[in-house]
C-alpha positions in Angstrom: 9.9 -22.6 -6.8 7.2 -20.6 -8.7 6.3 -23.7 -10.7 5.8 -25.9 -7.6 3.8 -23.2 -5.8 1.7 -22.6 -8.9 1.1 -26.3 -9.2 -0.1 -26.5 -5.6 -2.5 -23.6 -6.0 -3.9 -25.0 -9.3 -4.9 -28.2 -7.4 -7.6 -26.1 -5.6 -11.2 -26.4 -7.0 -11.1 -22.7 -7.8 -7.5 -21.5 -8.6 -8.6 -17.8 -8.8 -9.9 -18.0 -5.2 -6.6 -19.7 -4.3 -4.7 -16.6 -5.4 -7.1 -14.5 -3.3 -6.6 -16.8 -0.3 -2.8 -16.7 -0.6 -2.8 -12.9 -0.8 -5.0 -12.7 2.3 -2.8 -15.1 4.2 0.4 -13.2 3.3 -1.2 -9.9 4.2 -2.5 -11.3 7.5 1.1 -12.4 8.4 2.3 -8.9 7.4 -0.3 -7.1 9.5 1.9 -6.4 12.5 4.3 -4.7 10.1 1.5 -2.6 8.7 0.4 -1.6 12.2 4.0 -0.6 13.0 4.1 1.5 9.8 1.0 3.4 10.7 2.3 4.1 14.2 5.4 5.5 12.6 3.5 7.7 10.2 1.3 9.0 13.0 4.4 9.8 15.1 5.9 11.8 12.2 2.6 13.6 11.7 2.4 14.6 15.3 5.8 16.2 15.1 5.0 18.1 11.9 4.3 21.5 13.6 7.6 21.3 15.5 9.5 20.4 12.3 8.0 23.5 10.6 9.2 25.7 13.4 12.7 24.3 13.1 12.6 24.9 9.3 11.6 28.5 9.9 14.3 29.0 12.5 17.2 27.1 10.9 16.1 27.0 7.2 19.3 28.8 6.1 21.6 26.5 8.0 20.8 23.0 6.7 23.4 21.3 8.9 21.9 22.9 12.0 18.4 22.1 10.8 19.3 18.4 10.4 20.9 18.3 13.9 17.9 19.9 15.5 15.5 17.6 13.6 17.4 14.5 14.7 17.4 15.8 18.3 13.6 16.2 18.2 13.0 12.8 16.8 15.3 11.3 19.4 13.6 13.2 22.2 10.2 11.9 21.1 11.4 8.3 20.7 10.9 8.1 17.0 12.9 8.7 13.8 12.6 10.2 10.4 12.2 6.8 8.9 9.7 5.4 11.4 7.2 3.3 9.5 9.5 2.9 6.4 11.4 -0.2 7.6 8.2 -2.3 8.0 7.2 -1.5 4.4 10.7 -2.5 3.1 10.4 -5.8 5.0 7.2 -6.5 3.2 8.7 -5.9 -0.2 10.1 -9.4 -0.8 6.7 -11.0 -0.1 5.0 -8.7 -2.6 7.7 -9.5 -5.1 7.0 -13.3 -4.5 3.3 -12.8 -5.2 4.0 -10.8 -8.3 6.4 -13.4 -9.7 4.0 -16.2 -9.0 1.2 -14.6 -11.1 3.5 -13.5 -13.9 5.9 -16.5 -14.3 4.7 -19.4 -16.4 3.4 -22.2 -14.1 0.4 -24.6 -14.0 -1.7 -22.0 -12.1 -1.8 -19.8 -15.2 -3.3 -22.6 -17.3 -6.5 -22.6 -15.2 -9.4 -20.4 -16.0 -11.8 -17.9 -14.5 -15.2 -17.7 -16.3 -13.6 -19.5 -19.2 -10.7 -17.1 -19.4 -7.2 -18.5 -18.8 -5.4 -17.0 -15.8 -2.4 -16.5 -18.0 -4.4 -14.5 -20.7 -3.4 -10.9 -21.5 -5.9 -8.3 -22.7 -3.6 -5.8 -24.3 -2.4 -6.9 -27.7 -5.1 -9.6 -28.2 -8.1 -7.6 -26.9 -10.0 -10.8 -26.2 -12.0 -11.8 -23.2 -12.9 -8.2 -22.9 -16.0 -8.6 -20.6 -14.0 -10.3 -17.8 -11.2 -7.8 -18.1 -13.6 -4.8 -18.1 -15.0 -6.0 -14.7 -11.5 -6.3 -13.5 -10.6 -2.8 -14.7 -13.7 -1.4 -13.1 -12.9 -3.0 -9.7 -9.4 -1.7 -9.8 -10.6 1.8 -10.7 -13.1 1.8 -7.9 -10.4 0.8 -5.4 -8.0 3.4 -6.8 -10.7 6.1 -6.5 -11.4 5.0 -2.9 -7.6 5.1 -2.1 -7.3 8.6 -3.7 -10.2 10.0 -1.7 -9.0 8.5 1.6 -5.4 9.7 1.2 -6.6 13.1 0.2 -8.8 13.3 3.3 -6.0 12.2 5.5 -3.7 14.8 4.1 -6.3 17.5 4.7 -7.0 16.2 8.2 -3.3 16.2 9.2 -2.9 19.9 8.3 0.8 19.2 7.6 2.5 20.9 4.6 2.4 18.6 1.5 5.2 18.3 -1.0 4.6 19.7 -4.5 4.2 16.2 -5.9 1.9 14.9 -3.2 -1.2 15.1 -5.4 0.5 13.3 -8.2 1.6 10.5 -5.8 -2.1 10.1 -4.8 -2.9 9.3 -8.4 -0.5 6.4 -8.6 -3.1 3.7 -7.5 -4.9 4.3 -10.9 -1.8 2.8 -12.5 -3.0 -0.6 -11.4 -5.7 -0.4 -14.1 -3.0 0.0 -16.8 -0.9 -2.8 -15.2 -3.9 -5.1 -15.3 -4.3 -4.5 -19.0 -0.8 -5.6 -19.7 -0.2 -8.3 -17.2 -1.9 -11.8 -17.0 -5.4 -12.1 -15.6 -3.9 -13.8 -12.5 -1.9 -10.6 -11.8 -5.0 -8.6 -12.1 -6.7 -10.7 -9.5 -3.6 -10.3 -7.3 -3.7 -6.5 -7.8 -7.4 -6.0 -7.0 -7.1 -8.3 -3.9 -4.0 -6.6 -2.4 -5.2 -3.1 -3.3 -8.5 -3.7 -1.6 -6.7 -5.1 1.4 -4.3 -2.2 1.6 -7.1 0.4 1.5 -9.3 -1.4 4.1 -6.4 -2.2 6.4 -5.0 1.3 6.4 -8.4 2.9 7.0 -9.1 0.6 9.9 -5.6 1.0 11.4 -5.8 4.8 11.2 -8.9 4.5 13.4 -7.6 1.8 15.7 -4.0 2.9 16.3 -3.8 5.7 18.9 -2.6 9.0 17.5 0.3 10.4 19.7 -0.4 13.9 20.9 1.0 16.7 18.7 4.2 18.3 20.0 3.3 20.9 22.6 -0.2 19.6 23.0 -1.5 18.3 26.4 -1.8 14.6 26.8 -5.6 14.8 27.2 -5.9 15.9 23.6 -4.8 12.5 22.2 -7.1 11.2 19.6 -7.4 8.1 17.5 
């Protein structure tokens, strides 16, 4: 399957742009799921104050706390896992794209600025200028993602888990991955990372934010 798909993409005049186009097409198809995920995240954030009250009241009785938490989610028409299912549904598509750009196929024999799409930087340390541009692009997107997620966390006012800051640094791992994986995988990473940051930033502005628990309906914001 990967060989046939790679062969089809390699027939384009610019195979590297074919990778970008395929990523954009897949992400467009997945957009409704991304929108559902953001709605779920906003619904959970809106209930954060009430959840904190329950923790203070029933913190010593975990069973009671769980029951009351589930009751609250049910009352508000959402769930603890709202927004998680859409992301899980997207996983097979992301796996497909990853396998396409890492499994030997005709696509990886094509070049970008004279560099084979199947070339690796780590170990050979060749074609460094092209890879440096790729690393810089990924680092820039990772920094933008870090700043945006930090700003959203501060804006929500919800308590953050101890490892939240560490999780926000994970996007920088794409730079390390691009140094180990083929150039084609780096193109995939920079495309999908840029799309994710842009899409989430736009959706968080476009998707209405449900009113926080206990707040009047007129206080709803986007």
